[in-house]
N, C-alpha and C positions, 0 to 999 in steps of 0.2 A: 656562472651563477650570478643573479642580480640581487644585490642587497641594498635596501633603502635607497632606491633611485629618486632623485628630485629634479634632475635636469637631463636633457638629451645626452650630454657628454658623459654623465655617470653611467647611463645605460650603454652607451657606445663603448666605453672602456671595459665595463664588466663583460659585455658580450664578446669583445675581442679576446678576453682571457678564457672564455668558455669554449669558443668555437675556433677551429683552425682557420688560417687566413683565407684559403680558397672558398670555404663554405661561408665565412663571414661576409665576403664580398657579395656573394649571391643573396644573402639575407638582407643586405643593406639596400638592394635595388628597390624593393617595394616600399610603400609609404608607411611611415611609422607615426601614429597619431599620439599627441601628448595632451589633447584637450581634456581628457578625463584623468583620473589619478594615474592610471597606467593603461594605455590603450594601444593595442597591437593589431595591425591590419596587413595582410599580405595578399596581393591581387596580381594576376591570377597565379595559382600554383597547382601543379599536377600532384596526384596522390599515388603515383605508381611506386614511389620509393617507400611507402608506408605499408608494413605488413601487419594485418590485424588478426589476432587469434581470439577464439571465443573466451579464453580465460584471462588473457592479458594482452597488452600492446607491446609490439616490438617496433621501436621508432628510431629511424636513423638521424633525423633532424628534429631538434626540440629546443624551445625556449624555456628556461627554468627561472622561476621567480620564487625566492625562498627567504623566509624570515623577515618579511616586510610588514610595516604598518601602513595601510593605505586608507586614509580617512579624510572626511570633511572636504571632499571635492564637490564642485557644483553639479557634476553629472555622475556617471558611474565610477566606482572605484577602479575596476578593471574591466576593460572592454576588449574583446577578442573577435577578430574577423579574419576570414581566410582559412586555408586548410593546413597551415603549418602548426603542428601540435604545440600546446603550451602546458607546462607542468607547474603547479603552484603548491607549495608546501610551507606549513608553519607560519602562515600570514594571518594578520588581524585586519579585517576589511569592514569598516564601520562608519556610520554617520555620513554617508555620501548622499548627494542630492537625488540620485536615481537608484538603480539597482547596485548592490554591492559588486556583483559580477554579472556582466552582460555578454552573452555569446550571440553572434550573428553570422549569417552567410557562410555556412559550411565550417564553422569553427570547431576545433577539437581541443578539449580542455580536460585535464585531470587536476582535481583539488584534493589534497590530503592534509589531515591534521591541522586544520585552520579554524578560525573563528570569524563568522560572518554575521554581523548583528547591527541593529538600529539604523538600517538604511531606509530612506524614504520611499523607495519602491520595494520590490522583492529582494530577498537575499541573493538569489541566483535567478537570472532570467535567460532562457535559451530560446531564441527565435530562429527557426530554420537552421539550427546547428547540425553538425554531423555526428559528433560524439561528445558525451559528457560522462565523466566518472567522478563521483563525489564520495569520499570515504573518510570516516573517522573525523568528521567535522561538525562543529556546533553552528546551527543556523537558527537564530532566535531574535525576537523583538523587531523584526522588519515590518514595515507598515502595511505593505500590500502582499504579504504572503512569504512563506519560506522559500519555495522553489516553484517557479512557473515555467512550463515548457510548452512551446507552441510550434506547430508545423502547419503551413498553409500553402496556397497555390504558388507562392513565390519561392518556394523551396528549390534549391539547386541540386539536391540529392534525393535519392529515392526514400530513404528512411533516416530517422534520427535514432541513435542508439544511446540509451541512458542507463547507467548503473548507479544506484544509490545504496551504499552499504555502510553499516555501523556508524551512522550519523545520529545526532540528537537534533530534532527539529521541533521547536517549542516556542510558545508565547508569541507567535506571529500574528499580525493584525488581521489577516485573512486566513486562508487555509494553510496547512503545512506543506502539501504538494498538490499542484494543479497542473494537469497535462491535457492539451487539446490537439487533435490532429484531424482537420477537415480536408484530408487529401486521400487519393487512392492508395498511397503507400503509408504504412503505419509508423507510429513511434513505438519502438521496442523498449519497454520500460521494465527494468528489474529493480525491485525494492526489497532489500533483504537486511535483516538484523538491525533495523533502525528502531529508535524510540521516538515516537511522534505524539506529542501531547500538549494539551493546554493551548492549542491554536483556536482562533476565534470562530472559525468555521470547521469544515471537515478536516480530518487528519490527512486523508488522501482522496482526491477527486479526479476522475478521468472522464473525458468526453470524446466521443466519436472513435476514430480508427486508432485506438491504442491497444497494443498487445501487452497486457499487464501480467507480470509475475510478481506477486507479493507473498513473501514467505518469511517466517521466523521474526516478524516484527511485533512490537508492542505499540498499540494505538489506544490512547486513553485520555479521558477528560478533555476531549475536543468539543467545541461549541455546537457541532452538528454531528453527522454520522462519522463513525470511525473510518469507513471506506465507502465511497459513493461512486456510482457509474451511471453516466447519462449518454444520450445521443441528441445532437442538434443538427447533424448533417445526414449523410446517407448510410455510413457503415457503423455498426455498433462495436463497442469494445469487446475484445476477447479476454477472458478472465481465468487466471489461475491464482487463486487466493487460498493459501494453505499454511497450516502450522503457525498461525498468528494468535496472539492474545489481544482481544479487543474488549475494552471494558470502561465503564463510567463515562461514556460519551453522551452528550445531550441530545443526540438523535438516535437512529438505529445503530446497532453494531456494524452491520453491512446493509447498505441500501442500493439495490440494483434496479434503477428505473429502466435501463436498457443495457443488455449485455448477453454474451453467449459464452459457453464453456470453451476454453482452449484445449489444453492437454489434460488438465486435472479438475478444473472447476473450483467450487467452494468446498474445501475438504480439510478435516483435521484441525479446525479452528476452535479455540476456547473463547466463547462469547458470553459475557456476563455483566449484569448490573448496568446495562445501558438504559437510557431514559425512555426510549421507544422500543420497537421490536428488536429481537436479537438479529434476525435476518428479515428484511422486507424486500419483496420482489414485485416490481411493476406497480401500476396505479389502476384504480377502477376505471378511470377515464383515459386509458392508454391511447396515445396517438398512434396513427398507422405506422409511422417509421420507427416507433419504439418496439424493440424486440427483446424478449426475455426467454432464452432457451438455455437453462443452466442445470447443472447437477449439484446437489447439496448432499454430500456424503460424509459420514463420520465426524460430525461436529458435536461439541458439548455446549448446550445453550441453556443458561441458568439465570434466573432472577432478573430478567429484563422487564421493563415496563413501568408505568406510573398510572396516575389517574387519567392521562391523555390516551394512551394505548399501551399494549404490551404483550402481544403474541410472541411466543418463542420463534416461530417462523410464520410470516404472513405472506401469502401468495395471491396477489390481485391480478396477476398477469394472465394473458390469454395464450402464452407460449407453452413450449414443451419443457416442463419442470419436473425433475425427479428428486425426491426427498427420501433418503434411505440411510439407515444405520446411525441415526443421530440419537443423542440423549437430550431430552427437552423437559426441563423440570423447574418448578417454582416460579414460572413467569406470571405476570400480573393478571392478564385477562384470559388467556387460553394457550394451549400448546401449539397446535397447528391450525391456522385459519387459511383455508385454501378455496379459491373460487372453483366451484364445481365439485368440491369434496373428493378429489382424487389426486393421483400423482405421488402418493407416499406409501411406504411400507417398511417393515423392519425397524421401527423407531421405538424407543422407550419414552413414555410420557408419564409424568407423575406430578401431582399437586400444583398443576397450573390453574389459575383462576381461583374461584371460591372453594374448590374442593380441598384446599389446604386446611380449611376449618371443619371438614367432615371427618368423623371418626371412621376408621376402616371397618368397624363392625356395624356401622349404621346400615339400615335397610335401603337407604338411598345412595349408598356409596358408589356402587357399580354404575347405576344410572347416571348420576351426576358426573362421575369420572369420565365416562365415555362421551357424554354430551358436551361437557365443558372443555375437556382436553382437545376435542376436535371442533370447537366453535359451533356446536349445534349439528354437525354432520352425524350420520347414522352410527358411527362408532369405529372401532379399531379395524385396521386393514391387515392384510396378510403379514404375519410375522411380528406384529406389534406387541410390545410388552407394556402392561400397565402395572407398574410396581415401583417401589422406592429404589432409586439407583444405588444407594449405599456408597456415597462418596467417602473418601478417607477422612477429610476434615473440611467440610464446606464452609464452616464459620471463619476459616482462615484462607478461603479461596483455594483450597487444595481439592480439586475435583478428580483426582485419580481414584481408581476403583478399589474397593475393598475386595478381599478374596472371595467373599460370599455375595458379591453383587450379581443380580440377575442379568446385568448387561454382558457378562462374560460368556463367550461362546454363543451369543444370540444374533450375531450379524449374518447377513447374507453375503455371499461372495460377489465381488464386483470385478468384472473382467476389463482391465485396461492396463496399459504399460505401467502406469504409476502404481496401481494397487497390486499388480503382479509382482512388482519390485518390493513393495512395502505392504504385504497382506496383513489383515487383521480380522480375527474372528470375533472381536468384541465390539460392542456399540460404543459410540462416542469418539472424542478427539484422540485419546491416547489409550492403547491397549493396556490391559492389566499387566503389571510387572511386580512379581512377588518381591517383598523386601529381602535383603540379604540378612544373614544371621547376625552380622555385626551391627545392624541398625535396630534400635529398640525405641519404641514410642515412649516419650517422656511422660511421667506421671502427672 
């Protein structure tokens, strides 16, 4: 275990204590760089002795860096290259001249329970790395973004595997997370249970061949979209974005300029009070390589928009888009704005646009409701419900359903492995759950 290393000798002695003599001699053969705060490179190294499981790593050889303060170095605080895994825990990495942590050339790194902040580049930069696990770590106030992941044609492995779990990523000068893969093999990116907020640009932005699983995150108060997906090369991202809370962002809640559904698509998200659309799909002037083929199922989309724009769901793409079993209410301009007026059914729409000011008993109510809810399209589609959703307490952002909500038992059945495992007969992000007898509403 390496604690507070300042010279090569301190690392040498600490590593001897950690690793048995025969293994230590093998690890000393490769080149060890000290030009950054702590820079480790092993060239070349086989990976046959490393067993990888989907849930966790079982690693026979490992460098451990624990309880260090790594700061004010001219370049990166920690630089890792080569395939020998490195484990970092309980470290503060800050005020370095480049990235706080820099992974290159097939590096494998796990970081837990650390604080990475105020670095002049990004907090964590992974370029053609092999594996990155980041858990229970603060990443904040870095000038060029929180986490930047890149895979290009110089990559020495087929795919980069990244897991980001239970982190707080906030107040970074660019986006919270930015991943790009312009290669035939994807970056496999799992983002779960993170709080991503108050970053200058998007909370999470992906480009090109990324297979994204984003679940159970909170993304809020970012300077652009909560989640954004683009393509600049040939292959669009694959998207599984579900069970997230996305709110108070200065762009759309979710903006898909290019992307296709993976296993699940955009499902069971709570999206509210974003400055632009709740979900925006494609652009009117969509480029030929930009592809939007997504499924938008069982989301609750409330109160999005401003005087700039504000549809609950806006679909300007030419792709294959299915919009079903959503609750779309109280959005600024319209409920669903869809190019071609199709691709949606079994949605509840209420009080989007100016109809919030029309009394239900007005003679114009039904006409205005249908026209405004669907952005001038002819009206409701098969299975649509035009009624008040009856949320439990929307003034306090509690969008669970009351027991008399018309969204209950109004959903269409969706046949897929995910919805077969987690079926719902109710519209919206969360099915109705009756309160227990011990829970009483406060007066």
